[in-house]
N, C-alpha and C positions, 0 to 999 in steps of 0.2 A: 341726550343721555346724561345722567348725573355724573359729575366728575370728568366729563369729556370736554375738550376744547375744540375749537374750529379744526376741522380736518380729522376728527375722530380719535385724536391722541388723548389717552387717559392721563389726567393729572393726579398726582398723589395728593391726598387730602392734607390739610394743615394739621388736623387733629385725627388721631387714630379712632377707629370704631370702638375700641375698648374704653377709651377716655370718654366717649359720648354715650356709653351704655346707661349711665345714671345721671348724666347732665347733658344739656343741649336738647334740641328738638329731635323728633323722630325722623324728619326728613334729613337733618344733618347726619344722623347715625346711618341711615340708608345710603346716602351719598358717599360717606366715608367707607362703608363696608363694600359698596359696589366698586369703588376705585381700588380698594385693596384686593378684591377678588380678581378684577380684570388685569391687574398688574402682577399677580402672583406667578412665579416661575412655572408652576404646574399647568396653568392655563395657557401660558405663552410657549409651551414646549413645541419644538419643531415637528415632532411626530404628529401631535394633535392638530397643529395648524395645517399640515399637509393633508391629514385625514379629513378635516373640515372642508377643504377645498376640492376634495376628490382627486388629489394629485398623485395617485398611485396607479400603475399600469393595470392592476387587477384589484378593483375595490372589493370584490367578493373575498379575495384572499386577505386583503387588509382588514376587513371586518372580522374574519375568523381569527386572524393574528391578534387583533385588538382584544377580542373576547377571551382569548387564551392567556393574555397578559394578566 
């Protein structure tokens, strides 16, 4: 996985995706963007992590609750 080190830990890129938008290669841009997305607080939110693991007593309720949010 781009931006990932051994063990699946995502490393922050040295250069931001914005800086690579008009300079650098397309693969450098995608790697930087992937790393930024995977480390963003919205993606690492505890509710979403538990949701992705199916870690709620009633997943049917959790899905309805998520849809209403």
